[in-house]
C-alpha positions as CSV (number, residue, x, y, z in Angstrom):
1,M,-52.5,-9.0,-12.6
2,E,-53.3,-11.7,-15.1
3,S,-57.0,-10.7,-15.1
4,V,-56.1,-7.1,-15.9
5,L,-53.7,-8.2,-18.6
6,L,-56.4,-10.4,-20.3
7,D,-58.9,-7.5,-20.2
8,V,-56.4,-5.2,-21.9
9,L,-55.5,-7.8,-24.4
10,G,-59.1,-8.6,-25.2
11,L,-60.1,-4.9,-25.6
12,T,-57.1,-4.1,-27.7
13,S,-57.7,-7.1,-30.0
14,L,-61.4,-6.2,-30.5
15,L,-60.6,-2.6,-31.3
16,T,-57.8,-3.6,-33.7
17,L,-60.1,-6.0,-35.5
18,A,-62.9,-3.4,-35.6
19,V,-60.9,-0.6,-37.2
20,L,-59.3,-3.0,-39.8
21,M,-62.8,-4.1,-40.9
22,L,-63.7,-0.5,-41.9
23,P,-61.6,-0.4,-45.1
24,V,-62.7,-4.0,-45.9
25,A,-66.4,-3.1,-45.6
26,R,-65.9,0.0,-47.8
27,R,-64.1,-2.1,-50.4
28,L,-66.9,-4.6,-50.4
29,N,-69.5,-1.8,-50.4
30,F,-71.1,-3.4,-47.4
31,P,-72.7,-1.6,-44.3
32,Y,-69.9,-1.3,-41.7
33,T,-72.0,-2.0,-38.7
34,I,-73.7,-5.1,-40.2
35,F,-70.3,-6.3,-41.4
36,L,-69.0,-6.0,-37.8
37,A,-72.0,-7.9,-36.4
38,L,-71.3,-10.7,-38.8
39,I,-67.6,-10.7,-37.9
40,G,-68.6,-10.7,-34.3
41,I,-70.8,-13.8,-34.8
42,G,-67.9,-15.6,-36.5
43,L,-65.6,-14.6,-33.6
44,G,-68.2,-15.8,-31.1
45,L,-68.3,-19.2,-32.8
46,I,-64.5,-19.4,-32.6
47,V,-64.6,-18.5,-28.9
48,Q,-67.3,-21.1,-28.4
49,L,-65.1,-23.7,-30.0
50,G,-62.0,-22.4,-28.3
51,D,-61.5,-25.6,-26.3
52,K,-61.3,-27.6,-29.5
53,I,-58.8,-25.3,-31.1
54,A,-55.2,-25.8,-30.1
55,T,-53.7,-22.4,-29.7
56,D,-50.6,-21.3,-27.8
57,G,-49.0,-18.0,-27.1
58,V,-50.7,-14.7,-27.8
59,A,-53.5,-16.3,-29.9
60,G,-54.4,-18.6,-27.0
61,E,-54.3,-15.7,-24.5
62,I,-56.6,-13.6,-26.8
63,L,-59.1,-16.5,-27.0
64,T,-59.0,-16.8,-23.2
65,A,-59.6,-13.1,-22.9
66,L,-62.5,-13.1,-25.3
67,R,-64.0,-16.2,-23.7
68,G,-64.0,-14.4,-20.3
69,A,-65.6,-11.2,-21.6
70,D,-68.8,-10.6,-19.7
71,V,-70.6,-7.8,-21.5
72,T,-73.6,-7.0,-19.3
73,S,-76.5,-4.7,-20.1
74,E,-75.2,-2.2,-17.5
75,I,-71.9,-1.9,-19.4
76,I,-73.7,-1.2,-22.7
77,F,-76.1,1.2,-20.9
78,F,-73.6,3.2,-18.8
79,V,-70.4,3.0,-20.8
80,F,-71.3,2.9,-24.5
81,L,-74.7,4.6,-24.7
82,P,-73.8,8.0,-23.3
83,A,-70.8,8.3,-25.7
84,L,-72.9,7.3,-28.7
85,I,-75.8,9.6,-27.8
86,F,-73.6,12.6,-27.0
87,E,-71.6,12.3,-30.2
88,S,-74.7,12.0,-32.3
89,S,-76.4,15.0,-30.6
90,L,-73.3,17.2,-30.8
91,S,-73.1,16.9,-34.6
92,I,-76.6,18.2,-35.2
93,D,-77.2,21.7,-36.3
94,V,-79.0,23.1,-33.2
95,R,-80.6,26.1,-35.1
96,R,-82.1,23.9,-37.8
97,L,-83.2,21.4,-35.1
98,L,-85.1,24.1,-33.2
99,E,-86.8,25.3,-36.3
100,D,-88.4,21.9,-36.7
101,V,-88.6,20.8,-33.1
102,G,-92.4,20.5,-33.3
103,P,-92.6,17.9,-36.1
104,I,-89.5,16.1,-34.7
105,L,-91.0,15.7,-31.2
106,F,-94.3,14.7,-32.8
107,L,-92.6,11.9,-34.8
108,A,-90.4,10.8,-31.9
109,I,-93.0,10.7,-29.2
110,I,-96.5,10.4,-30.7
111,G,-95.1,8.4,-33.7
112,L,-93.3,5.9,-31.4
113,L,-96.3,5.5,-29.1
114,I,-98.6,4.8,-32.1
115,S,-96.0,2.3,-33.5
116,T,-95.7,0.7,-30.1
117,F,-99.4,0.2,-29.6
118,V,-100.0,-0.9,-33.2
119,V,-97.2,-3.5,-33.1
120,G,-98.1,-4.6,-29.5
121,G,-101.8,-4.8,-30.3
122,A,-101.2,-6.9,-33.4
123,V,-98.9,-9.3,-31.6
124,H,-101.4,-9.5,-28.7
125,W,-104.2,-10.3,-31.2
126,I,-102.2,-12.9,-33.0
127,S,-100.4,-14.6,-30.1
128,G,-102.8,-14.1,-27.2
129,E,-99.9,-13.1,-24.9
130,A,-100.4,-10.5,-22.2
131,L,-100.8,-7.0,-23.7
132,V,-98.1,-5.4,-21.6
133,V,-95.6,-8.0,-22.8
134,C,-96.6,-7.3,-26.4
135,L,-96.3,-3.6,-25.9
136,L,-92.8,-4.1,-24.6
137,L,-91.9,-5.8,-27.9
138,G,-93.5,-3.0,-29.7
139,A,-91.4,-0.4,-27.9
140,I,-88.2,-2.4,-28.7
141,V,-88.8,-2.7,-32.5
142,S,-90.1,0.9,-32.8
143,A,-86.7,2.5,-32.1
144,T,-85.0,3.8,-35.3
145,D,-81.5,4.0,-36.6
146,P,-81.0,6.8,-39.2
147,V,-77.5,6.0,-40.3
148,A,-78.3,4.2,-43.5
149,V,-81.1,6.6,-44.4
150,V,-79.1,9.7,-43.8
151,A,-76.2,8.2,-45.9
152,I,-78.7,7.7,-48.8
153,F,-80.0,11.2,-48.4
154,K,-76.4,12.6,-48.8
155,E,-75.8,10.5,-51.9
156,L,-79.0,11.7,-53.5
157,G,-78.6,15.3,-52.5
158,A,-81.8,15.3,-50.5
159,P,-82.9,18.6,-48.7
160,K,-81.0,19.3,-45.5
161,R,-84.2,19.7,-43.6
162,L,-85.2,16.2,-44.4
163,A,-81.9,14.9,-42.9
164,I,-82.4,17.1,-39.8
165,L,-85.9,15.7,-39.3
166,V,-84.7,12.1,-39.5
167,E,-81.6,12.6,-37.3
168,G,-83.5,14.7,-34.7
169,E,-86.4,12.2,-34.6
170,S,-84.0,9.4,-34.1
171,L,-82.3,11.0,-31.1
172,F,-85.6,11.7,-29.3
173,N,-87.1,8.4,-30.6
174,D,-84.3,6.4,-28.8
175,A,-85.0,8.3,-25.5
176,T,-88.8,7.7,-25.9
177,A,-88.3,4.0,-26.6
178,I,-86.0,3.5,-23.6
179,V,-88.4,5.3,-21.3
180,M,-91.3,3.2,-22.6
181,F,-89.3,0.0,-22.2
182,N,-88.4,0.8,-18.6
183,I,-92.0,1.6,-17.6
184,L,-93.4,-1.5,-19.3
185,A,-90.7,-3.7,-17.9
186,A,-91.5,-2.4,-14.4
187,M,-95.2,-3.3,-15.0
188,I,-94.3,-6.8,-16.1
189,I,-92.1,-7.6,-13.0
190,G,-94.6,-6.1,-10.7
191,A,-92.6,-3.0,-9.7
192,A,-95.4,-0.7,-11.0
193,A,-99.1,-1.1,-11.4
194,V,-100.6,-1.6,-14.9
195,D,-102.2,1.8,-15.2
196,I,-102.4,3.9,-18.4
197,G,-102.8,7.2,-16.6
198,G,-100.0,6.5,-14.2
199,G,-97.8,5.2,-17.1
200,A,-98.5,8.4,-19.0
201,F,-97.5,10.6,-16.0
202,A,-94.4,8.5,-15.4
203,F,-93.4,8.9,-19.0
204,A,-93.8,12.6,-19.0
205,K,-91.9,13.0,-15.7
206,V,-89.0,10.8,-16.8
207,F,-88.8,12.4,-20.2
208,I,-89.1,16.1,-19.2
209,G,-87.0,15.5,-16.0
210,G,-84.2,14.2,-18.1
211,I,-84.3,17.4,-20.3
212,I,-84.1,19.6,-17.2
213,V,-81.1,17.7,-15.8
214,G,-79.2,17.9,-19.1
215,Y,-80.0,21.6,-19.5
216,V,-78.8,22.5,-16.0
217,M,-75.7,20.3,-16.3
218,A,-74.8,21.9,-19.6
219,R,-75.3,25.4,-18.4
220,I,-73.0,24.8,-15.4
221,F,-70.3,23.4,-17.7
222,C,-70.7,26.2,-20.2
223,A,-70.1,28.7,-17.3
224,I,-66.9,26.8,-16.5
225,F,-65.8,26.9,-20.2
226,A,-66.2,30.7,-20.3
227,R,-63.6,31.0,-17.5
228,L,-61.0,28.6,-18.9
229,H,-59.7,30.9,-21.6
230,N,-58.9,28.4,-24.3
231,S,-57.5,25.4,-22.4
232,A,-58.2,22.8,-25.1
233,M,-57.3,19.6,-23.2
234,V,-59.3,20.7,-20.1
235,E,-62.3,21.7,-22.2
236,I,-62.4,18.6,-24.3
237,T,-62.0,16.4,-21.2
238,L,-64.9,18.3,-19.5
239,T,-67.2,17.5,-22.3
240,V,-66.6,13.8,-21.7
241,T,-67.4,14.2,-18.0
242,L,-70.4,16.2,-18.9
243,A,-71.8,13.4,-21.0
244,Y,-71.4,10.8,-18.2
245,F,-72.3,13.0,-15.3
246,S,-75.6,14.0,-17.0
247,F,-76.4,10.4,-17.8
248,V,-75.5,8.9,-14.4
249,I,-77.1,11.7,-12.3
250,A,-80.4,11.5,-14.3
251,E,-80.6,7.8,-14.8
252,H,-79.2,6.4,-11.5
253,Y,-79.7,9.0,-8.9
254,L,-82.9,10.8,-10.0
255,H,-84.5,7.9,-11.9
256,L,-85.1,10.1,-15.0
257,S,-84.2,9.7,-18.6
258,G,-80.4,9.6,-18.9
259,V,-80.7,9.6,-22.7
260,M,-82.7,12.8,-22.7
261,A,-80.2,14.4,-20.3
262,V,-77.3,13.5,-22.6
263,V,-79.2,14.7,-25.7
264,T,-80.1,18.0,-24.1
265,A,-76.6,18.5,-22.7
266,A,-75.0,18.0,-26.1
267,L,-77.5,20.3,-27.8
268,V,-77.0,23.1,-25.3
269,L,-73.2,22.6,-25.6
270,G,-73.5,22.8,-29.4
271,G,-75.6,26.0,-29.2
272,R,-74.5,28.1,-26.2
273,G,-71.2,26.4,-25.2
274,R,-69.8,26.8,-28.6
275,T,-69.5,30.6,-28.1
276,A,-67.3,30.0,-25.0
277,I,-64.9,27.7,-26.9
278,S,-62.4,28.8,-29.5
279,E,-62.9,27.7,-33.1
280,S,-59.7,25.5,-33.1
281,T,-60.7,23.9,-29.8
282,W,-64.2,23.2,-31.1
283,H,-62.8,21.5,-34.2
284,N,-60.5,19.3,-32.1
285,L,-63.5,18.6,-29.7
286,T,-65.8,17.4,-32.5
287,E,-63.0,15.2,-34.0
288,T,-62.3,13.7,-30.5
289,W,-66.0,12.9,-30.1
290,E,-66.2,11.5,-33.6
291,L,-63.4,9.1,-32.6
292,I,-65.0,8.2,-29.3
293,G,-68.3,7.5,-31.1
294,F,-66.6,5.4,-33.7
295,W,-64.9,3.3,-31.0
296,A,-68.1,2.8,-29.0
297,N,-70.2,2.0,-32.1
298,S,-67.6,-0.5,-33.4
299,L,-67.2,-2.3,-30.1
300,I,-70.9,-2.6,-29.5
301,F,-71.6,-4.3,-32.8
302,L,-68.7,-6.6,-32.4
303,L,-69.6,-7.5,-28.9
304,V,-73.3,-8.0,-29.7
305,G,-72.3,-10.3,-32.6
306,M,-70.0,-12.3,-30.3
307,A,-72.9,-12.8,-27.9
308,V,-75.2,-14.3,-30.5
309,P,-73.7,-17.9,-30.6
310,S,-73.7,-18.1,-26.8
311,I,-77.3,-16.9,-26.6
312,L,-78.5,-19.3,-29.3
313,A,-76.6,-22.2,-27.6
314,D,-78.2,-21.4,-24.2
315,A,-81.7,-21.1,-25.8
316,A,-81.2,-24.5,-27.6
317,S,-80.1,-26.3,-24.5
318,S,-83.0,-24.9,-22.4
319,D,-85.5,-26.4,-24.9
320,F,-84.3,-29.9,-24.2
């Protein structure tokens, strides 16, 4: 009972802090996500020093809850990532995306592969570390985040096509980076042989397989929507289950790209599924997903920031 209470208290406290920081960041004209990460680092330091800070009552319970928070990579991957990817994909104009799907995929796949090999090759040449390890670093740093760029585009009145290219590339870029990371990580730990041809085949299988899973799942759910006859709460809830079903089935059970499955499912829903959902329900649906995406994005940056002091402390202690 007490463990559940602490979990609820910790989550509620983090969410409250996150949403209150949005107007502060806007007033300071500071990027919200970076501001949250900095706040998270400060909060992480407070949690690290919790034993030296005399607190009682609710404040003490909150510190205890935050100190006991164990945010694993699985939580980020299976809880937060599907929500963020689905919300981002759902907000994209599918028709415009399809008009430029060629250059978008070229930038997201070929561009990321080039970036991965350039960065990895340079690090390998400078450091002398194993090439596969250096390529893993290249895959990590080659992923892009279009939030700041798209915001600048809107302020400057840049062409809509340019924003679509950047947003679309970012969605597929994330999927490509994750697939590359998983393949290279498997090579490093010995779960897969270091083979360029085999790696290319595995990449294509995981990437295209994820698209197929997302498409099939979305078409099944669109058929369900067509028979619901404007049941708003049911339809909105089903979109949430669509996002997580697509991700888990592709990633965990079929060992394909969960990110590509979610991206495809959201794009199909935004294209075909929209015709089966009333305009008022679609408006409520997009607002609901915008809220879910905001919660997930805010919590991720806070939690990542909170983890920094602990990671640095562990790294420093391991050096001595």
